[in-house]
C-alpha positions in Angstrom: 0.0 0.0 0.0 1.4 3.4 -1.0 1.6 5.8 1.9 1.3 9.5 1.3 2.7 12.1 3.6 1.2 15.6 4.1 4.0 18.1 4.1 3.5 20.9 6.5 4.0 24.5 5.3 7.1 26.3 6.4 10.8 26.1 6.0 12.2 23.5 3.5 14.6 22.1 6.1 11.7 21.4 8.5 9.9 19.5 5.7 13.0 17.3 4.9 13.5 16.5 8.6 9.8 15.6 9.0 9.9 13.2 6.1 13.1 11.6 7.4 11.5 11.0 10.8 8.4 9.5 9.2 10.5 7.1 7.1 12.5 6.0 10.1 9.4 5.3 12.2 7.9 3.3 9.4 11.1 1.2 9.2 11.0 0.6 12.9 7.4 -0.5 12.8 8.2 -2.9 10.0 11.2 -4.3 11.9 9.1 -4.8 15.0 6.4 -6.6 13.0 9.0 -8.9 11.4 10.5 -9.6 14.9 7.0 -10.5 16.2 6.3 -12.8 13.4 9.7 -14.6 13.9 9.0 -15.0 17.6 5.5 -16.5 16.8 7.1 -18.9 14.3 9.8 -20.0 16.8 7.2 -20.4 19.6 7.0 -19.0 23.1 10.5 -18.7 24.6 9.5 -18.1 28.2 6.9 -16.6 30.6 6.6 -12.9 30.0 5.6 -12.4 33.7 8.4 -14.2 35.6 10.7 -15.2 32.7 10.5 -18.9 33.6 11.2 -21.5 30.9 9.0 -24.1 32.7 5.9 -24.0 30.4 3.4 -26.9 30.3 0.4 -27.8 28.2 -3.0 -28.0 29.8 -4.9 -31.3 30.0 -6.9 -30.6 26.8 -3.8 -29.2 25.0 -5.6 -25.9 24.3 -3.4 -23.6 26.6 0.2 -23.1 27.5 0.6 -22.3 31.2 3.6 -21.2 33.2 4.2 -23.9 35.8 5.8 -21.4 38.3 3.5 -18.4 38.4 0.4 -19.9 36.7 0.1 -17.3 33.9 -1.7 -18.5 30.7 1.0 -17.7 28.2 -0.9 -18.8 25.1 -4.6 -19.5 24.5 -6.4 -21.4 21.7 -3.4 -23.6 21.1 -3.7 -25.9 18.1 -4.7 -29.4 19.1 -2.7 -31.8 16.9 -4.5 -34.9 18.1 -7.3 -36.7 16.3 -10.7 -35.1 15.9 -12.4 -38.2 17.2 -12.7 -39.6 20.7 -12.4 -43.2 21.8 -13.1 -44.7 25.2 -11.8 -48.3 24.8 -9.3 -50.2 22.7 -11.9 -51.5 20.1 -13.2 -48.0 19.4 -9.7 -46.7 19.1 -8.8 -49.4 16.6 -11.9 -48.9 14.5 -11.5 -45.1 14.3 -7.8 -45.0 13.7 -6.7 -44.2 10.2 -3.1 -45.4 10.4 -1.5 -48.8 10.0 0.5 -50.9 12.3 4.0 -49.6 13.4 7.1 -50.9 11.7 8.6 -54.0 13.2 11.8 -55.9 12.8 10.1 -59.3 13.1 8.9 -59.1 9.4 11.4 -59.2 6.5 9.8 -56.0 5.0 9.4 -54.4 8.4 5.6 -54.4 8.0 5.6 -51.9 5.1 3.8 -54.2 2.7 0.2 -54.4 1.5 -1.9 -57.2 3.1 -5.0 -58.5 1.4 -7.5 -59.7 4.0 -8.7 -63.3 3.8 -12.3 -62.4 4.4 -14.3 -62.4 1.1 -16.2 -59.2 1.9 -16.2 -55.7 0.5 -15.9 -52.4 2.5 -19.5 -52.6 3.5 -19.3 -56.1 4.8 -21.2 -57.7 1.9 -20.2 -61.0 0.5 -18.3 -61.1 -2.8 -19.5 -62.9 -5.8 -17.9 -66.1 -7.0 -16.1 -64.2 -9.8 -14.7 -61.7 -7.3 -13.7 -64.4 -4.8 -11.7 -66.2 -7.5 -10.0 -62.9 -8.4 -9.2 -62.1 -4.7 -7.7 -65.6 -4.3 -5.4 -65.0 -7.2 -4.4 -61.6 -5.9 -3.6 -63.1 -2.5 -1.5 -65.8 -4.1 0.5 -63.3 -6.2 0.8 -60.9 -3.2 2.6 -63.7 -1.3 4.9 -64.4 -4.2 6.0 -60.9 -4.9 6.6 -60.0 -1.2 10.1 -61.4 -1.6 12.2 -60.4 -4.5 15.1 -62.8 -4.2 16.4 -65.8 -2.3 18.0 -63.6 0.4 14.6 -62.1 1.4 13.0 -65.6 1.3 15.6 -66.9 3.7 15.2 -63.9 6.0 11.4 -64.4 5.9 11.8 -68.0 6.9 14.3 -67.2 9.7 12.1 -64.5 11.2 9.0 -66.8 11.1 11.1 -69.5 12.9 12.0 -66.9 15.6 8.4 -66.0 16.0 7.3 -69.7 16.2 9.9 -70.6 18.8 9.2 -67.4 20.8 5.5 -68.2 20.9 6.3 -71.8 22.1 8.6 -70.4 24.9 6.1 -67.8 25.9 8.5 -64.8 25.8 7.3 -61.2 25.3 7.3 -59.2 22.1 10.4 -57.2 23.0 12.5 -60.4 22.9 11.3 -61.2 19.4 12.2 -57.7 18.3 15.7 -58.0 19.8 16.2 -61.5 18.3 15.2 -60.2 14.8 17.7 -57.3 15.1 20.5 -59.6 16.1 19.7 -61.9 13.2 19.7 -59.0 10.8 23.1 -57.9 12.1 24.5 -61.4 11.7 23.1 -61.4 8.1 24.7 -58.1 7.4 28.1 -59.3 8.7 27.8 -62.5 6.6 28.0 -64.8 9.6 25.3 -67.1 8.3 27.3 -68.5 5.5 28.1 -72.2 6.1 25.6 -72.5 8.9 21.9 -73.5 9.0 19.3 -70.8 9.1 17.4 -72.5 11.9 20.6 -72.8 14.0 21.4 -69.1 13.7 17.8 -68.1 14.3 17.6 -70.3 17.5 20.9 -68.9 18.8 19.8 -65.3 18.2 16.6 -66.0 20.2 18.6 -67.5 23.0 20.9 -64.4 22.9 17.9 -62.1 23.0 16.5 -63.9 26.1 19.9 -63.5 27.8 20.0 -59.8 26.9 16.5 -59.0 28.0 16.8 -61.0 31.3 14.2 -63.6 30.4 15.2 -66.9 32.1 15.2 -69.5 29.4 17.8 -72.2 29.5 19.6 -73.7 26.5 17.8 -77.0 27.0 14.4 -75.2 26.9 15.3 -73.4 23.7 16.6 -76.6 22.1 13.3 -78.3 22.9 11.3 -76.0 20.6 14.0 -75.9 17.9 14.7 -78.3 15.1 18.4 -78.1 15.7 20.7 -80.1 18.1 21.6 -78.4 21.4 25.4 -78.6 20.7 25.0 -76.8 17.4 22.9 -74.1 19.1 25.5 -73.5 21.7 28.3 -73.5 19.2 26.5 -71.0 16.9 25.5 -68.8 19.9 29.2 -68.5 21.1 30.3 -67.7 17.6 27.7 -65.0 16.9 28.1 -63.4 20.4 31.8 -63.2 19.9 31.7 -61.8 16.3 29.0 -59.2 17.0 30.4 -58.2 20.4 27.3 -59.0 22.4 27.9 -58.3 26.1 26.3 -61.2 28.0 26.3 -61.2 31.7 26.3 -64.5 33.6 22.8 -65.8 34.3 21.6 -65.2 37.8 20.0 -68.4 39.3 17.5 -66.3 41.1 15.8 -65.5 37.7 14.7 -69.2 37.5 13.4 -69.4 41.1 9.9 -67.7 40.6 9.1 -69.9 37.5 10.3 -73.2 39.1 8.4 -72.4 42.4 5.3 -71.6 40.4 5.5 -74.9 38.5 6.1 -76.8 41.8 3.2 -75.0 43.6 5.2 -74.1 46.7 4.6 -71.0 48.8 6.3 -67.6 48.7 8.2 -68.6 51.9 10.0 -71.3 50.0 10.8 -68.9 47.2 12.2 -66.3 49.6 14.2 -68.9 51.4 15.6 -70.2 48.1 16.8 -66.7 47.1 18.4 -66.3 50.5 20.3 -69.6 50.1 21.5 -68.6 46.6 22.7 -65.2 47.9 24.5 -66.7 50.9 26.2 -69.5 49.0 27.1 -67.3 46.0 29.0 -64.9 48.3 31.2 -67.9 49.3 32.1 -68.6 45.6 30.0 -71.8 45.1 28.2 -70.4 42.0 31.4 -70.2 39.9 31.3 -72.8 37.1 27.9 -74.2 38.1 24.8 -74.5 35.9 22.3 -71.8 37.0 19.3 -74.0 36.5 20.7 -76.8 38.6 21.9 -74.4 41.3 18.4 -72.8 41.5 16.7 -76.2 41.6 19.0 -77.4 44.5 18.2 -74.2 46.4 14.5 -74.7 46.0 14.8 -78.3 47.1 16.8 -77.2 50.2 14.3 -74.4 50.9 11.3 -76.8 50.7 12.9 -79.1 53.3 13.6 -76.2 55.6 10.1 -74.8 55.3 8.4 -78.2 55.8 7.0 -78.3 52.2 9.0 -81.2 51.0 9.3 -81.9 47.3 11.1 -84.9 46.0 14.3 -84.6 44.0 12.5 -86.1 41.0 9.8 -83.5 41.0 12.3 -80.6 41.2 14.5 -82.2 38.5 11.6 -82.6 36.1 10.6 -78.9 36.5 14.2 -77.6 36.1 15.1 -80.2 33.4 18.2 -81.3 35.2 19.2 -84.7 36.7 18.7 -85.8 40.2 22.5 -86.3 40.6 23.0 -82.6 39.8 20.5 -81.6 42.5 22.1 -83.9 45.1 25.6 -82.5 44.4 24.5 -78.9 44.5 22.3 -79.5 47.6 25.2 -81.0 49.6 27.5 -78.1 48.7 24.8 -75.5 49.7 24.0 -77.3 53.0 27.7 -77.5 54.0 28.2 -73.8 53.1 25.2 -72.9 55.3 26.5 -75.0 58.2 23.3 -77.1 58.4 23.7 -80.8 59.3 
């Protein structure tokens, strides 16, 4: 917009000075307007009342409030959440317009298109026979083109094996994610060449259980696998060494809650078993011993001390160790505790 100035009558020098002042004030106003816009774009820097940087959003995300003095710094804040409301999980799933998050447990990280197996359209109506035949062919070709080469097919098979074994062991989702990441690292480092895919997949699952602190012994992992236990142990040591995985020794106390639950003993026995493990481990008896056998012997000793006797055979079946192992560890723990 063009601004016109009314020149006052009088001396010429006064007119020139007047115009110069008006131009300078206009430039100052423009500079202040630009500064205000910049500050609005960058967001609120602090509380204008007390200068505090501790600003919080209100519960409905509509205001920015100073947490120190309580001043409402900004009103009518833009709510960047969804425009719909949901009160339970099913409503949230039905109204959400986004897909599932990316995951390492799928070879394409879950970024592929999936054709539903239900022969229904968007309105829930059944498809005609011609459409059903067409959808069947689309599903078939979708499964074929999801993997572009043999490497992706092998990765898909390995990740499906990890998922199958993890389900059989009853481990949480986080362990499956960690196992998939370790397998991808081993694949990138070319550590799978010359070894079976199932053996590497099983060893990565065992390594993930160790890293996440989920007590699963090598015998339990070998039971759900199609690979021999010796090969799993050998592959696990090789992968952990090549990838630099930091594995702490397994604490026998991690097995105590599960073994006690399977045996049906009281919490008093569980507490006593943990006490026996702590006391004997301080004396150096744990070094070089199997953690499952050590935990089983502690539970057997605790059941005798708490008058909830369990036979060595019952404890051995739950811990998947031999009775000889339990007797040997039991004698060592009793002598260390000074009980005769």
